[in-house]
N, C-alpha and C positions, 0 to 999 in steps of 0.2 A: 481436576482435583477429585471429583467424585469417582472417576475411574480408579485413581490411585488408592483412595480410601477403601473402595469396595474390593479391589484386588487383594489388599492386605487382609480384609475381613474374610474373603473366600478362602484364602490360603489357610488362615487360622481355623476357620470352620471345618474345612475338609480334613485337616489333620487331626483336630481334637474331637471331631464327631458332633460338634454343636450345630452343624448345618447338614441338611440332607443332600447327598450327592445327586440323588434322583431328582429332587426339586430344583437344584441348581441347573442340571442339564435341561430339565423341562423348561425353565424360565429363559435360559440363554438361547435355546432353539425355538422358543415361542410355540411350544406344543402343549402348554397347560390346558386342561387339567391332567393330561396324560403324562405318563412317565415311561422310561425305557422298557420296563417289563410289559407294558401294554402293547408296545410295538412287537416285542419278542413273542408275545402270546398270540399274534394273528395267525390263524390257520388258513392259509391260502387255498387249501383243498376244499375246506368247508365253504369258503367264500365263493369259489367257482360253482360249486354244486348248488348253493342257495340261489344264485342268479339263474341257473338253468331251471330250477324248480319254479321260480316266478314266471319265467318265459313259457313254461308248460301249462300254466293255469288256464290259458284260453281254451284248452281242450277239456278241462274239468269243470268249469263253472257253468251252471245251467241258466237258460234264458227262454222266455216266451213273452207274448204280449202282456199276460197277467203279471208276470214278474217285473217287467219294465214299468208298467203302470204303478205298481206298488212301490217300486224303487223311487219313482218320481215323487210320490207322496212322502216317503221317508226323507227325501232330500229337502222338501219344503219344511217338514217338521224339524229336521236338523238345523236348517237355517234359522228358524224361529227360536229354537233353543239356544243357539249361539248368540243371538241378539239379546236374549234374556239374561245372559251371564252377568252376575253382580247386581241384578235387580230383583227385588222380592215384593211381596204384597205390602201395600201401604208404605212404599219406599219414600224417603224424604229427598227433596231436591237440595243438593249441596249449596250452601250459602244463599238460600232463597231470600231471607230477610235482607242480607247485605246487598244482594242484586237489586231488589226493588228500591232500597234506599239509594243505591248508587245511581239508578236511573234518574232520580230526581236531581242529582248534582251532575248528571251527564258524565259518569266515569267510564273507563274502558273495561270495567269488569263485566263479564257476561256469563249467563247461566249455561248449564250443560245438562240436557235431558236425553234419556234413552228413548228412542222411538221404536215401537213394535209395529212393523208394517208387513202384513202378510195376507194371503188369500187362500184359505184352506177350508173345505167343508168337512163336516163330521164324517169319519170313516172308521169302520171296523173291518180290518183286512180279513179276507178269506183265509182260513187256517192253513189250507194246503199251500197257497202262494207264500204266506209268511214263513212256513216251515222250510220251503225250498230256498228262500233267501237265507234263512238260518243255516241251512246245509252249505250254501256257498261260503258263508262266513267261516264255518268249520273247516272247509277245504283249505282256506288260506292259513288259518291258525295251526293246522296240523302238518304243515310242510316240515319235513324232517330236519333240514339244515338251516332254515331261515332263522329260527329262534336262537340257536347257538352262535350264528354268524352275525346277528344283529349288533352286538357291541362293537364289532370291527368297523362298521360303516362310519361312525363318528371319528374314530381314530384316523382312518384313511383320509376323510375330509379335512381333518385338522392338518395332517402331514403334507398333503399335496395341494390343498386349496387355501384355507384360511390362515395357515402358518405365515403366509406372505403379508398378511394384514397386521402390521405392528400398531396396535391401538395404544395411543399415547398415555392412557390412564389405566392400562391393564394392571392387575394386581401383581406386584413383585415383592416377595418377602425377603429373598436373599440377594437379589441383584438390582436393587433400585438405582444403583449408580451406573448401570449398563442399560439405558433405555433402548438402545439399538440392538440389543442381544449380544451374541457371542462376538460379533465384529468389533465391539468395544474393547475386547481383550487385547486385540492387536495394537490398540492405540496407547496402552499404558506406557510402553517404552518411550514412545515419542512425547507423551505428556510429561514424563519425568525430565525431559530436556528443556521444558519451558522455564524461563528465568524466575518467574514469580513462584512457580511450584517448587523449584529448587530452593528458594529462600524459605518457603513454608516447611519443607522437609529437612531444613537445617543442613543443606548441602550434602545430603546422603542419597542423592538420586542414583548414582552408579551402584552403590551397595544394594539399594532396594531393587534395582533392575536384576542384579545377580541373584538375589534371594528369590525373587518372584519368577525367575526363569522357568521352573517346572510348570507353573500356572500359565505363563504366556505360551509355552509350547503346546498347551491343550488347544489353542486356537486352530491349529492345523487339523486336529482330530474332529473338532466341531465342524470345520469347513468341509471335510470329507463326507460327514453325515448330510450336511445341508446340500452338497452337490448332488447326492442321490435323490433328494427331494425336489430338485429343480426340474420343471417341465417346460417345454416351449408353450407359447400362448395357445396354440391350437389344441394341443393335448390337454392343457389345463382347463380350457373352456369346455372341452368335450366331456370332462368329468363332473362339472358342476351340477348339471341337471340330473343325471342318474344318481349321484350320491345324495343330493337333496331329496330325491324321491325315495331312496332306500332308507334314509334316516327318518323321514316322515312315516313311512310304512312301519318301521321298527317301533316308533313311538306309540302307534295306535294298535299294535299287534295284540296286546292283552284284551282290548275291547272287542275284537272279533269273537273271542270266547264268551265273554260276559253278555254281549248283545245277542248272540245266537241262543244262549240259554233262556233269555227273557223276551224272545222275538214276538211271542203272542201278546205281550202286554204293551207293545208299542202301538198305541192307537189313541184316538180322540173321540169322545162320545157325543160331543155337542157341536152344533154349527157355529162358525165364526161369528155370524150375524148376532147370534144369541149371547155371545160372550163379549160383544163390543159395548163400550160405554155409550150412553144415549147422546152425549154432546160431542161426538167425533168431529163433526164439521166445524163447530166453533173452536174446538181444540186445535185443529189443523191450521185454522186461520191465524190464531195468536202464536202458535208454534212457528209458523212460517215468518211472522213478523220478528220474532226473537232471533231466528237464524239470519234474516236479512240485516237486522240491526247489528248483530255481531260481525257479520261480513263487512258491513259498511265501516265499522270502527277499525277493523283490521286494514281495510283499504285506505283509510285516512292515513294510517301510519306509513303506508307505502307511498301514497300520492303526495305526502308532505315534501318529498324531495323533487317533485316534478317541476315546479316553477323555476328553481335554480338551474335545471337542466335546459330549459327552453327559452329563458329570458333573453339571452344574447341573440339567439336566432330570430326571435320575434321582433327585436329592435331593427334588425336588417330587413326583415319582411315588411315592417311598417314603412320603411323608406321607399319601398316600391310604389306605395299608394299616395305619395305626396302630391302627385298631379291629380287634379279633380275633374279634368275634362272627361265627361262620360263617353265621348267618342273613342277615347283611348282605352276604355275599360277592357275590351277583348284582348288587346295586346298586353295590357297589364296582367290579365289573368294568365296568359301564356308565359309571361315573364316569371310570374309567381310559381307556376307549376314546374318551370324549368330550373328554378333557383335551388342551389344546394341547401340553403337554409330551410326552405320549405320541406325538402325531402328529409332532412335531418329531424325536423319537428315531427313529421309523420312517422318516422321510424321510432322515435322516442314514445309517441302516443300509442303506437301499436303494442309496445311493451307493457303499457298500462291499460290495455283495452278491457280486460275483465274487471278491473277495479272501477274504471269510469262507467261501465254499464250499470253498476250497482246504484248509481245516483241518477239514472235516467228513467226510473219508474215513477209514474205519476202518483202524487199523494204519499210518497214514501221517503220524504227527507229525514235525515237523522233526527232532527229535533222533533218532528211530528211523531215518528215511531216511538221515541223515548217517552213521549207524553201518553201515547195510547196504550202501551204494553201494561203499565201498572193497573189501568182501569179494567183490563180484560184478563189479567193473570189468574183470576179465580177459576177460569175455565180449565187451567192446567191441573189444579188440585181436584176439581170435579171429575176430570177424565181419569186421573190416577185412582181416585176412590172407586170409580166405576169399573176398574180392571179386576176386581175381586174374583168374579166368575171365571175370567180368563186364567188367572193364576191358580185357582182351585182345580180347573180342568187339566192344567199342565203339571200340577204338583206330582201326580203318580209317575208321569214320564220323566221328570227331572230327578226322581229318586232312583231310576234304573242305573246300575253301575255301568259306566262306559258310554252313557247316552250322549255325552258331550262330543264323542267321536263318531256319532251316527252318520253325519254327512260325509266325513272323510272315508269311513269304512265303505259306504255305498259307492262313492266315486272310485275308490280303489278297485272294487270288484268289477265295476263297469269298464275301467281302463284295462285291467288284465284280461278280462273276458273278451274284449274287442281287439286285443292285440295292439293297442295304440301306444303301449309303453315300449321304448327302445333302450333297454338297460345294457350298458356296456362299460365296464370298468377294467377291462383287460389290461390297459396300460399300467394302471396302478398295481394290479395284482402281479404283473411281470417284474416290477422293480422292488417289491417289498423284500424279497430275499437279500438283495444287495444292501438295502437300508438296514436290515437286521444285522448284517455282518459289520457294518460301519458303526452302528450303535454299540455293538459288543466291544469293538476296538476302543471306542471312547470310554466306556465304563471301566474297562481294564486299565486304560491309561490313567484314569482318575484314581483308581486304587493304588497304582504304582507311585503316584505323587506323594503318598504318605511316607514312602521310604526315603524321600529326598527333602526332609524337613529343614527349614531354615532356622538355625539356632537362635538368632536374634529376634526374629519375628515371633517365635514361640515363647520368648521371655517377656513379651509385651502383654499388657492387659488385652483380653478379647474385645475387639471393637465392633462386634456384630450389630449391636443396637445403635451405636453412633453412626455406623455406616448406613444403616437403613434410614435413619432419620435425616441425615445429611443428604443422602442420595435422593430421598423423596422431595426434600426442599428444592434441590437443584432441578429435579424433573419438572416441578411447577414453573420455575423460571424458564426452563427450556420450552415448555408448552406455551407460555405467554409469548415467547419469541416467535414460535411457529404461527401462532394466531395472527400476529401483526403482518405476516407474509402471505396469509391465506387469501386467495382470490375467490370472492363470493359470487361471481357471475354464474358459475355452474350450479351453485346452491339455489340461486334465484330461479334458474331454469327448472331445477328439480321441484321446487316449491310449486311452481306454476303447473308442471305436468301432473303432480300428485293431486292438486286441487281440481284439475279438469277431470281426471280419471275417477275421483271420488264421487262426482256428481251422480253418476248412475251405477255406482258399485253396489254389490250385495255382500260386502265383507262383514265379518263378525265385529261385534262391539269392541273387542280387544284390539283388533287390527285398526279400526277407525281411531281409537284412542291413541295408538302409537303414531299413526300418520298425522294426526292433529298436532303432534309435537313439532312437525316441520313447519306448520303455519306460523309465519312471522319470525322464523328462526334467524333469517339473515339480519333482521333488525336487532335481535338480541345479541347476535355476534358483533354487530357494529357498535352497540353500546359497550359490550365487554372489551372490544378493541380500544375504545376511547379510554376506558379505565386503565388498561394496561399501558397505554401511551403516557397517561398522566403519571403513573407509577414510575415508568422509565425516566421521565423528566426529573422526578424527585430524587433519583438515586445519586448519592455522592460516593464516588469510588474511593475506598480507603487507601491510604498510602502505606500503612504498616504491612509487614509480611507475615501475618498470622491469620488464622481462620476466624478467631473471635471478633475481628474487626468487621466481618461480614454480617454479624448478628442484626444490626438495624435494618439492613436490606431484606434479609430472610424473614424477619418478624413483620416488616411492613407488607411483604408479599402475601401474607395470610389474610389481609383485609380484602383481597379480591376473591370473590366467590364465583366459581365456575358454573357450568350448566350441567344439570343431571340428565344426561341422555345415555341410553344403552344401545350398543351397536346391534347385537344379535336379534333381539325382538323387532327392532325397527327394520332391519334388512329382511327379516322373514315377512313382515307386513308389506314391504315394497314388492317382494316376489309374488305375494298373493294378489297384489293390485295390478302389476304391470306384466302383461303376457308377451308383448313384442320384445324379441331378443335384443335388438339394437338399443331400444330405449332402456331396457333392464340393465344392459351392460354399462351404459352411460350413468344410470342412476346408482348402480353399485359402486362404480369408480368414484363418483362424487362423495358417497358415504364413506368409503375407505379413506379418501383424502381428508375428509372432515374429522373422522375419528382418530386419524394418525396424530392429530394435534395434541389430544389429551385435554378435554374440556372440563373434566371434574377436578379443578384445581384443589378444592378443599377435601378431596377423597383421601389424599395422603397427608392429612393434618398431623401435626407433630405432637407427640405425647410429652416430650421433655422440652423445657425452654431452650431456644437456640443457643444462648450463651453458654449453658452448661455443656451441650453437645460439642460445640466448637472448641471450648476451653479444654475439654477432655481429649479431643483429637490433637490440639496443640501440644498438650502434655505428653501424648504418645510419641510424637515426633522428637520432642526434647529428650525423652528417655531413650529412644532408638539411637539418637546421636551420641548420647553419653555411653551407651553400651558399645556402640561401634568404635568410638574413640578409645575406650578402655581395652578392647580386644585387638586393636590394630597393632601389627608387629608380632603378636603372640600366635595368631592363628592364620597367617597367610594374608596376602594383599586383599583378598576379597572380603575379609572381615567375618568369614563364616568358617565353621569347623569342616575340615576335609572329610569326604565320604568315608574313608577308611577309619577315621577317628570315631565317626558315628557308629559304625559297625562294631568296633572294639568296645565302645561305651555300652552298646546294647548287649554284647556278650557278657561283659562284667556284671551288668545289672541283673 
């Protein structure tokens, strides 16, 4: 029904200009935020030249032992600065009072502290070495074709890589009734054959099909564009790394200029030991207890499911030991080791190995730690107050424009100087001209559609707002259905992998914050699935053949709040964490499947009460039926004005 409603809305919007044709094409092809003109504007000649320029950097960038040593210092500084993001002098710990109060009642609420951990001595770089690094930065920023070609990299990545990832909660302004993109256009004709839908549209299915024909014919044009964007898996995979690298380079390109201009000021005048708070050791002890306590609470949420999984196996294992004769103990042991139940228990326990280890540390039971932390928590505040000198020394550095990209800029210079980058996007460049041609055909077909207006549809009230709200509501229901079918095994594996990799990682604070969102996510999904199941059980299917009877169901669905997760920043952090190609591919696949559900149920919340929207749509179909019956016999069997009559009417007008 959402397909039908949105089809009528698109038809009206394209004809009377209330909807943007560019935006509709962008949404249906899933290439937002880009529009057809962005594709037509790609200069393949500049693209090719920019790649060759980057490859030629290895011969232009200077190096020697002094430069390498200074680059290492800059990398350490960059790492420290990244960890300092969002933290300032005398910063406050979020929910400190609530956390300490919650410890007393043993709640699951835990604190979140930023740890600055580094090892750098005071250094004032030799001016000559610093200037030569600055010259290297200028070499990159002055590449003739790189800057003008930079906007194309994101467009190409969207077209040939991420377009395939249909995120279930992506923003759809004109096509909320088509969550699967242009392929939903093809379904309208079949949908109109459904008996319930026929009753809702007052038995006008055949006439609606006829009037919507020009819109439905656009499906083939969309498919032709999509076919040019399809790559086999090998070609698609081979484009991911170079395009990611080129997009990252483009994003930091302005910083090559600003940092080279301020290169002499990138220095620290005081030793780290002199900037360090006096209670560092005491701080680390209580901080580690806080982290352990937090991990234990999260582990409990996971381990709570363990007894149910092993209880049946343990009963069978217990039966093996009913004989108490000690002489038979060796044979009993062999019998135990050979039993399937024992093997199954061991397999299950191995899955919980990391969580179980957290409770094997002497003197660190959950209750003991929860009692100790409040008595030692003052060391945290003392440490924070003692960081004043550290922040004062880093303040001039943090004020330098582009300093947040220092680490990335230095690593890029090293990569291109060493020739360790293998940029090759020839496959994408070679098929861009064909994509341009098909996009051009599509936009022209869209324009021609205006000349084939359906007289009856254009006499109806514009239903753009109703279509958006109704489509959004149905998307939420669809997302809930997808959630109930989601297999969380892969997500559990991803959570475990990320947790292991994060132990010794040197990621930025922003990356760590993103990855922490995965911690315990499978449990949250499980709770959400239970709420959806309860909602499903509560639904009473209405017997009447109108849309307003759906109002109680759609209103009730708004009570289920989804999860606020964003795909792109999380994927970027995963890429920064996992270097192994096989593990990264598996992790990316899991994320794509997860986000295809559409977890932000309440993102598409409805501005208008459902009953008003649905009643308005019901009235639209009643009016269409009245108009159709009035014109039947006067204007041909189709119930629409013949094309010649439209032309004559236009001339007379």
